[in-house]
C-alpha positions in Angstrom: -7.2 14.7 11.4 -7.1 16.7 8.1 -3.3 16.3 7.4 -3.5 12.4 8.7 -6.0 11.7 6.1 -3.7 13.4 3.2 -1.0 11.5 4.7 -2.9 8.0 4.5 -4.2 9.0 1.1 -0.6 10.0 -0.1 0.1 6.3 1.2 -2.2 4.9 -0.3 -1.5 6.2 -3.8 1.9 5.6 -3.5 1.5 1.8 -2.9 -1.1 2.3 -6.0 1.6 3.9 -8.3 4.3 1.4 -7.1 2.5 -1.6 -7.2 1.6 0.0 -10.8 -1.9 -1.0 -10.1 -3.5 2.6 -10.1 -5.9 2.1 -13.3 -7.3 5.0 -15.7 -7.6 8.4 -13.5 -10.9 8.1 -13.0 -11.0 5.2 -12.1 -8.0 5.4 -9.6 -10.2 8.8 -8.4 -13.2 6.2 -7.7 -10.3 3.8 -5.9 -9.3 6.3 -3.3 -13.2 7.4 -3.2 -11.9 11.4 -4.0 -11.8 13.3 -6.7 -10.3 13.4 -9.7 -8.5 16.6 -9.1 -7.3 15.6 -5.6 -5.1 12.3 -6.9 -3.5 15.6 -9.2 -3.1 17.4 -6.0 -1.4 14.8 -4.2 0.4 13.7 -7.2 2.1 16.6 -7.4 3.0 16.4 -3.3 4.4 13.4 -4.7 6.1 14.9 -7.1 7.6 17.7 -4.4 9.7 14.9 -2.9 11.4 14.6 -6.0 9.0 11.9 -7.4 9.1 11.2 -11.0 5.4 9.8 -12.2 4.6 9.2 -15.6 1.6 7.5 -17.2 0.9 3.9 -19.5 -1.3 4.8 -22.2 -1.3 0.8 -22.9 -1.2 -0.9 -19.2 -3.7 2.1 -17.7 -1.5 3.0 -15.0 0.3 5.7 -13.5 4.2 4.0 -12.4 8.0 6.1 -11.4 10.4 6.3 -13.5 13.2 6.8 -11.0 14.1 5.1 -7.5 11.0 6.5 -5.5 9.5 4.8 -2.0 7.1 7.0 0.7 7.8 5.7 4.1 5.2 7.3 6.4 5.5 7.0 10.3 3.5 8.1 13.2 4.8 9.1 16.9 3.1 11.4 19.1 4.0 12.0 22.7 1.8 13.1 25.8 3.0 15.1 28.0 0.9 15.3 31.6 1.9 17.3 34.5 5.3 15.9 35.3 4.6 12.1 33.3 5.7 11.6 29.7 3.8 9.1 28.0 4.9 8.1 24.3 2.9 6.5 21.7 4.5 4.6 18.7 2.3 4.5 15.7 4.9 2.7 13.7 4.0 2.8 10.2 1.1 4.3 8.7 -1.2 1.3 6.5 -3.8 1.3 4.5 -6.5 -0.1 6.6 -5.0 -0.3 10.1 -4.0 3.7 10.6 -1.6 2.9 13.4 -0.2 -0.4 12.3 1.3 -1.5 15.7 0.3 1.0 18.5 2.6 0.9 21.7 2.2 2.8 25.3 5.6 3.3 26.8 5.3 4.9 30.5 
């Protein structure tokens, strides 16, 4: 579940940066309920995906300097004997981890 939490936090950080409403680093950490160090680790992960992130002291927000987007999708397949059940979680959004869950048999 740790990886799922990391994906949720990456999505949350991405949306805040995309909307340019992060606040100062300390505020961002408080909003996300994580440490500033964790915020910087998440930003580095976004940078690993070629996100170019800058900080505006005037606006007190992080922002992208390139056309970057992040979409996190969850898909789960359950194998039980001869039965295969696919659970599609769809896009992973804030507050609604599995925005749309549908069971197909």
